[in-house]
N, C-alpha and C positions, 0 to 999 in steps of 0.2 A: 504493499498499500504505500503510494507517495505520500510526502511531507504536505501537499496542497492538500490531497483528499482526506487525510487525517483532520487536518485543521478545519474543513469545511463540515466533517462530521461533529467537531466538539463544538462549532460554534450552533450546529443545529440543535444538540442535546443543550446546550446552554439555555437558547430562545425557549426550547420546549418545557425547561424547567421554570424559568421565568414566566411562562405564561400559566402554568398549573399554579403556581404562587399567587399570581395575581387573581386566577378565579377562585383561590381558596380565601383572599380577602373578600371578594364579591360575595359569596355564600356566606360568608362568617358574620357580616354586619347585620343583616336582616333579621337574624334570629332571635336577638333580643327584643324586638318590635313588638312588643304583646299590649294588649288592652291590661291594664293593671288599675288597683286600686290602693289607696294611702290613707291611714297608714297600715303598715302589714299586720301589725299587733295592737290588740284594746283592751282594756280591762270588762270583764262581764259585768253588766248592770250600768256599764257608762255611759255617757252622752258623747259623741264625737262626730267631727265634720270627716265624710267620707269623699274622697276625691278622686275620681275615675280618669285615668290619663290615656288618651286614645291618640296613637299616631296613625297616620295615612301609610300604609306599606306599597299601596300600589303606584306605579309610574306615571299612569295616564289617567286616572281617575281620582276624584275627592270624596271622601267620608260625607255622608249627607244625612244618616241617621243612626242613634245609638239607641239599643233597648236594652236597658238592665232588668233582670228579674231578680226578685226579692224572695229567698226560701221560705216556702209554707212551713217547713219542719222546724225553722229558728226566727219566727215571726218578730218583727221590731215594732213597738207600739206606737212610735211616733216618729214620722219621716217629711221632712220640708226641703222643698228644691230651693237653690239660689239662682233667680233670673240671668239667662245668659244672651248678651246680645247677637242678634243674627240667629236665633234658635228659638223655638217654641218647645213647650213640652207638654206632655199628656201624663197624667197620676192614674193608675187603674187601682182600686181598692176592693177587698173582698173580707169576708168575715175569716177571722183565723182558723186555721187547721186544729188547734188545740185552745183551750182556755188560757186567757191571757189577761193578766191585770197589771197596773203601773200606778204605783202610788195609793193603793187601796182602791182603785177604780177599777171597774172590767171594762175589757177593751172589746167592742163588738166589730171593728173594722180596722183593717191593717192595709198598707200600701203592698201590693205583690208585683207591681210594674211601673217604670218609668222609662218614656219613650222620648227622646229628644228628637227633632227635625230641623235639618236646615231650611233657612229661608231663601228666598230667590237670590243668587250671588255669594250666599254663605256657604259655609262646608270647610273641612280641614283638607286643603289642597296637599298633592304629593311632597314628600319631603317635610311635612309640618306635623306637629302635634297639637292637642289643645286639651283642655280639662274641664270636667262637669262635676259641680259638687252638690252634695246634700248634706242636710244634718239631720242625724238620727240617733234614736236611743229610747229606753235603756237598750243596751245590746242584751242578747240573751244571757241568763245566767244557768243554763242548764244544756251548754254546747260549747264545744270547743273549737268550732271553726264557723264563720259565716261565709257561705258561696254565693257570688252573685255570677249567673250565668249571663252571658252578654252577647248579642247582636250587633254586629257592625255592617251596615250596609254602605255600598259606594255608588256613586253616580252613574257606572255603568251597568247597574242592577246586580252586582255582585254582592252576597252574603256571606261574611266571615262568622263563625260560630265559636264563640270563645266560651265552649261549655263543658271541657274536660275537667275532670277531678283528678288532681294528683293522688296516687295511693302511696303510702309510707313506704320506702325502701326501693321505690321505681324511679325510673327517669322521669323528668318531666314530659308530659304531653305536648304535641304539636301546637294544641290550642288551648291552653290551660284557662281556665274561669277564675276571674278574679277573686280573691279570697282574703279575710281578715281572721288571722290566729286569736282566739279568745284566751285572756290569761285571767287568774285570780287576782282582783283586786285587794290590796292591803286596807286595813281600818281606815287609815288618813286619806286613802284614795275615795273610799266609800262616802266620808263626809264631803271632799270635795265634790263627788259626782253629787249628791243630793242638792247641794247649791246650785252645780250647773243643770239641772234638771228644771229648777225653779226658774232660772235665767232663761232656758230655753222655753219655756211655758209663756214667760210673760213678753219676750223680746223676739221670737222666732229667728230668723236669721239676721240678728243685728251687726254691729261692728266687731264683735271680738268672733264670730263665725267668720267674718271675711278675713280678720287678720289670720285666722286658723287656716283659712284657705290657700292664702297667699303663702304661708309659710309652709305647709305640705307640699303645693306646688314647685315651690322654689327648691325645696329639698329633694324631692323627685328628680327634678331636671338637673341640678347640680351633680346628683349621684350617677344618674344616667350618662351625662355629659362627659364625666370623669372616666365611666367605665368603657366608654366608645373610644375616648381620646388614647387610654392607655393600650387598648385592645389594636387600634389602628397604628399606633406607633410600633408597638411589637411586630405587626406584621410587616410593615415597611421597612423596618430593619430586617427583619428575616430575609426579605425578597433582595434587599441589598446585599446581604451578607452571602447569599446566593449566588448573585450576579459577580461579585468580586471573586469569590471561589472559583466560577466557571471561566473568568477571562483571565485569572491568573492560571488556572490549568492550560488554558489555551497557549499564553506566553511561553509558559515552561517546556511545551511539546515542541514549540516552535524552535527554541533554542536548541532543543535536543537534537 
């Protein structure tokens, strides 16, 4: 084999390696773009602001609707929606599947579903994300998790069903449902929650809820952005390392 032929084959091998590495970057990035809910953990019996984070994964269509289902086996007595410019919402209610009381009062109707729909010209465009906030409580005290199965509708008619529930000891499913893990509250937390419940009943979604929404959204965005930046940096450095090694090998063979 001539030296020229050997050099050509080495170049082709290096290019194939670079192409494969670049493809791995393209495949790795969208994997973390799920519909999620914050906080990831909350105390049983507490009131909290639930922030649903919705990224648009499509390259050609916008997110135009979000349908969040509230679990019948873990009903929440009080749920209120923070209005969102450019979107309308519909709240569906039904009788709880099991007896439910809150602060000594029998609850006869609970929220089972919230549907947000983008108005004309609105929606979440490709490469963007947005958040949707609700104030909810008291969270169930007889469950370890609250799962919110969610449907995401795109402008081209595609519907992505975020409804898979992860099982302990298994890998994360392809379309995991947003979920909040419920923890046991300390005594001091319970006292605080009672005060929060009174404030929730009197003021609905007031300034304190808005501040919590901004904090949760900012925290989720910062965490997601940092993870993506680190992941991209690592992949790019890996590609550069492969390129340097390939060209060094070519140079060595040429000198030989």
